C-alpha atoms as one frame of an Amber mdcrd trajectory, in Angstrom:
protein
 140.048  76.886 135.957 136.749  78.442 137.010 136.904  80.462 140.219 134.267
  79.486 142.752 132.105  82.474 143.806 132.827  83.621 147.357 130.350  85.443
 149.571 131.784  88.947 150.172 133.338  89.685 153.559 131.623  93.085 153.707
 128.213  91.486 153.108 128.322  89.377 156.276 125.671  90.644 158.691 126.779
  91.260 162.279 129.505  89.125 163.923 131.676  92.231 164.306 134.079  90.678
 166.832 134.804  87.773 164.502 135.376  90.038 161.511 137.650  92.313 163.547
 139.747  89.407 164.861 140.243  88.088 161.332 141.170  91.539 160.021 143.692
  92.091 162.826 145.505  88.888 161.878 145.831  90.129 158.321 147.200  93.472
 159.546 149.674  91.710 161.846 150.105  87.943 161.355 152.326  87.906 164.470
 149.093  88.221 166.498 149.003  84.449 166.191 145.774  83.441 164.503 142.227
  83.259 165.786 139.992  80.575 167.234 136.301  81.107 166.453 134.001  79.299
 168.876 130.295  78.996 168.256 127.300  77.030 167.144 126.767  75.862 163.582
 125.423  78.298 160.997 127.036  81.462 162.359 129.139  82.332 159.266 132.431
  81.054 160.699 133.672  79.325 157.533 132.050  81.940 155.298 134.063  84.702
 156.963 137.371  82.831 156.655 136.890  82.138 152.946 135.682  85.673 152.304
 138.779  87.104 153.970 141.120  85.236 151.629 139.214  86.498 148.588 139.638
  90.040 149.899 143.449  89.931 149.820 145.610  90.961 146.846 147.626  88.591
 144.689 151.074  87.559 145.917 154.359  87.787 144.047 155.925  84.322 144.118
 158.787  82.395 142.594 157.093  80.926 139.529 156.756  77.175 139.837 157.813
  77.069 143.507 155.920  74.454 145.482 156.009  76.663 148.590 155.015  80.033
 147.041 158.331  81.605 148.076 158.703  85.383 147.936 161.522  86.228 145.456
 162.122  89.486 147.373 162.684  87.709 150.703 165.861  85.612 150.326 166.005
  84.853 154.059 162.796  82.806 153.848 163.324  80.776 150.689 162.700  77.049
 150.550 165.700  74.710 149.978 164.818  74.349 146.287 164.819  78.121 145.650
 168.030  78.539 147.650 169.726  75.892 145.519 168.647  77.700 142.363 170.094
  80.958 143.656 173.318  79.298 144.767 173.803  77.801 141.293 173.427  81.234
 139.697 169.932  80.697 138.297 167.493  83.625 138.462 164.228  83.219 140.341
 161.363  83.712 137.861 158.498  85.798 139.188 154.770  85.184 139.003 151.487
  86.307 140.548 149.047  84.018 142.352 145.942  84.658 144.475 146.377  84.574
 148.245 145.477  81.013 149.148 143.157  79.608 151.746 144.263  76.065 152.521
 141.636  73.790 154.064 142.573  71.129 156.591 139.996  68.320 156.725 139.178
  66.773 160.097 140.384  63.324 159.091 143.770  64.499 157.787 146.789  62.348
 158.646 150.052  63.817 159.917 151.729  63.214 156.526 148.873  65.052 154.807
 149.436  68.028 157.121 153.221  68.379 157.391 154.267  66.509 154.244 156.255
  63.316 153.790 159.805  62.225 152.981 160.633  59.406 150.576 163.163  57.484
 152.668 163.785  54.898 149.969 164.991  57.574 147.535 167.071  59.228 150.244
 168.843  55.972 151.108 169.268  54.776 147.527 170.240  58.021 145.802 171.306
  60.224 148.713 168.708  62.824 147.715 165.862  64.213 149.744 162.514  63.816
 148.049 159.770  65.728 149.833 156.051  65.575 149.132 154.494  68.843 150.390
 151.514  68.823 152.728 148.845  71.329 153.661 151.364  73.514 155.525 153.285
  74.065 152.296 150.149  75.122 150.462 149.248  77.502 153.301 152.589  79.357
 153.236 151.997  83.136 152.956 148.236  82.577 152.998 145.500  81.440 155.373
 145.205  77.981 156.920 141.585  77.213 157.761 140.897  74.384 160.200 137.220
  73.585 160.712 136.319  71.691 163.898 139.865  72.059 165.213 138.724  70.547
 168.523 138.125  67.224 166.756 141.686  66.926 165.412 144.224  64.699 167.133
 146.281  66.711 169.614 149.610  65.889 167.931 148.336  67.336 164.642 147.115
  70.503 166.361 150.535  70.743 168.028 152.235  70.532 164.623 149.990  73.273
 163.218 150.592  75.592 166.136 154.339  74.966 166.145 154.564  75.854 162.465
 152.395  78.937 162.966 154.615  80.133 165.818 157.990  79.390 164.166 157.132
  80.249 160.560 158.755  77.024 159.334 157.797  73.367 159.033 160.401  70.678
 159.634 159.784  67.039 158.758 162.266  64.471 160.028 162.233  60.740 159.439
 165.051  58.334 160.338 167.673  61.072 160.435 166.561  62.659 157.148 164.977
  66.095 157.435 163.440  68.789 155.254 162.528  72.333 156.313 160.413  74.797
 154.372 158.791  78.169 155.142 155.299  77.949 156.620 154.099  81.443 157.483
 150.327  81.683 157.530 147.342  83.094 159.367 145.792  80.241 161.327 141.994
  80.319 161.560 140.398  77.570 163.616 136.692  77.062 164.218 134.907  74.837
 166.686 131.544  74.105 168.251 132.119  73.853 172.046 129.189  71.438 172.298
 131.344  68.869 170.464 134.254  69.081 172.911 136.856  71.570 174.119 140.505
  72.101 173.303 143.087  71.510 176.015 144.077  74.772 177.799 147.640  74.374
 176.496 146.338  74.413 172.919 143.856  77.218 173.564 146.701  79.413 174.774
 148.561  78.963 171.493 145.832  80.749 169.513 146.483  84.477 169.555 142.839
  85.576 169.668 139.555  83.886 170.471 136.013  85.054 169.739 132.624  83.629
 170.643 129.943  83.788 167.949 126.242  83.169 168.435 123.192  83.276 166.248
 121.765  86.756 165.607 118.725  87.474 167.782 117.512  90.687 166.133 114.597
  89.770 163.778 115.492  92.483 161.268 119.105  91.342 161.013 118.056  87.708
 160.650 115.783  88.690 157.773 118.681  90.561 156.184 120.880  87.445 156.466
 118.304  85.391 154.576 117.786  88.081 151.916 121.501  88.369 151.234 121.966
  84.625 151.017 119.049  84.321 148.611 120.456  87.123 146.442 123.889  85.503
 146.407 122.540  82.075 145.509 120.332  83.514 142.762 123.133  85.462 141.042
 126.567  85.231 142.709 128.309  87.417 140.139 125.790  90.254 140.453 125.874
  90.060 144.260 129.674  90.177 144.303 129.657  93.099 141.864 127.251  95.013
 144.106 129.748  94.750 146.971 132.906  95.171 144.890 133.493  98.796 145.917
 133.209  97.959 149.632 135.489  94.956 149.200 138.107  97.059 147.389 137.984
  99.774 150.053 138.408  97.268 152.889 141.229  95.490 151.058 143.074  98.793
 150.637 142.483  99.675 154.295 143.965  96.346 155.428 146.963  96.751 153.114
 147.651 100.272 154.425 147.349  99.104 158.041 149.673  96.181 157.374 152.298
  98.599 156.066 151.746 101.003 159.003 151.805  98.514 161.885 155.602  98.280
 162.024 155.717 102.008 162.870 153.186 101.813 165.722 154.732 102.462 169.149
 153.684 101.354 172.639 154.958 103.338 175.609 155.995 101.890 178.959 152.795
 103.005 180.689 150.700 100.902 178.285 153.027  97.911 178.623 152.741  98.177
 182.405 148.950  98.295 182.119 149.025  95.121 180.002 151.141  93.339 182.626
 148.922  94.492 185.507 145.796  93.336 183.687 147.203  89.870 182.971 148.217
  89.491 186.617 144.844  90.708 187.919 142.976  88.246 185.694 145.192  85.327
 186.707 146.531  84.650 183.228 149.430  82.186 183.196 152.653  82.774 181.278
 153.705  85.753 179.178 152.153  84.906 175.811 149.008  86.852 176.732 151.027
  90.039 177.281 152.754  89.689 173.908 149.521  88.980 172.061 147.753  91.905
 173.731 150.575  94.240 172.726 150.584  93.010 169.120 146.787  93.180 168.922
 146.762  96.720 170.309 149.332  97.779 167.696 147.218  96.213 164.938 144.129
  98.028 166.228 146.006 101.332 166.175 147.246 100.688 162.630 143.734  99.779
 161.488 142.484 103.071 162.963 145.176 104.993 161.055 147.287 105.757 164.140
 150.933 105.112 165.029 150.566 105.245 168.824 148.697 102.735 171.008 146.059
 104.257 173.304 144.118 102.817 176.231 141.092 102.010 174.118 143.300  99.748
 171.983 144.282  97.849 175.134 140.657  97.537 176.223 139.592  96.113 172.876
 142.654  93.857 172.691 141.912  92.440 176.144 138.487  91.222 175.013 140.065
  89.261 172.168 143.355  88.049 173.640 142.591  87.182 177.278 139.247  85.328
 177.767 140.443  81.926 176.510 143.593  82.150 178.646 141.820  82.704 181.948
 141.313  79.910 184.430 137.684  78.866 184.635 135.574  76.000 185.874 133.906
  73.503 183.501 130.902  75.008 181.695 131.774  78.476 183.000 131.303  81.225
 180.409 134.369  82.654 178.658 134.847  86.347 179.319 136.841  89.128 180.958
 135.503  90.854 184.076 134.768  94.428 182.893 135.213  95.809 186.416 138.795
  94.560 186.577 139.515  95.954 183.121 138.090  99.361 184.085 139.961  99.444
 187.384 143.292  99.040 185.576 142.733 100.693 182.214 140.218 103.329 183.317
 137.387 104.691 181.206 139.231 107.293 179.164 141.217 106.621 175.998
C-alpha cells in the first residue's frame, strides 16, 4: 500500500502554541488531549496528521484488531487474553502509529463499535465489530469540527479517552476493549461552541489565528508550493529535523514519570485555579500534568514556576467562566500575582 505524503511537523510555520500542546500530549497522554479552536486554513488538521507521522512504529500483537501491546498484559483485549489463557503465544509485529479520523456524520456504532446480538443469542458468543475507538488505540484520534458532533458521541469519545477503555453494551451483552489514545479535536467557533461540560473534558485548549506577518505568510505559501511540487524531496529536506524532534519527544516521554512537583508548586496551582474562578479539580490535575510534561520536554526532572505559567495558558482559559462572545484567555495580572515573575 502506498503511503500518502504528509507535510512535516517541523515545516509548519508559526502556530507555536498549537504545536506545543500537541507535543505535550505525546510526552504525557494523561494530559487529556487538546482542543484546537480557530478559523479555517490555520494548519489545524495538517499539524495533527504531521504529529502522527513523527512518531515511531509500535510493537503490537500481530493480527490483533485493537493493536494490543504484547508487553502490557494488564491492557490486553479479550481476544488476546483468551489466547494467553489457552497457552498460545502472542506473536509480535510492528505497525506505524495510527491517526484515526472521525468523520462529522459518524454514527454511534461507527465510533464505539457494534455487537451482533443475533449471534450472541443463538450461539452464546460475543461477536464485536470494532469502531473508530478500536483503531485509535495507542495512537491519535483526530476529530475535525468536534463542535458539530452530537453531544452523546462526544461524551463517548471523552469517556473512552479518560478511562482508557471502551465498553459497548446492548441488551445485557457487553464487550470491553482498550482505547488509549491522544484526542485531538478541532473546531471553528463561528460554527458553534461546545457545551462548557464538554470543553472541560479536553485537557488543553489553544486558539489559532491566521498569520499576520507578511514574511511568514509568504513562507507558508513557498513551503506549500514546494511540498505540492515534490513531496518526497520536501520531506527529505526536513527529515533530520523530524528525526531530532521525534527523538526529543521519545526521551521526554520516558523522563516524565521521574519529574517531581513539590508542595509549593501544587499550592500555587490550587491558588491560581481559585483566583480565576475555575470550577472543579480537573484543571488542577491537568495543570500539574502539563507542567510535568513541559519540564520533561525541557530535559528537567523538577517542575519550576515557569512550567506552571506556561501550563496555565494551555489548561485554564477554556475552563474559566465567561460571557457569550467574550474572548478566551487568562488574566496575566492574576497569574503574575500568584506565580510571580521569576522561574
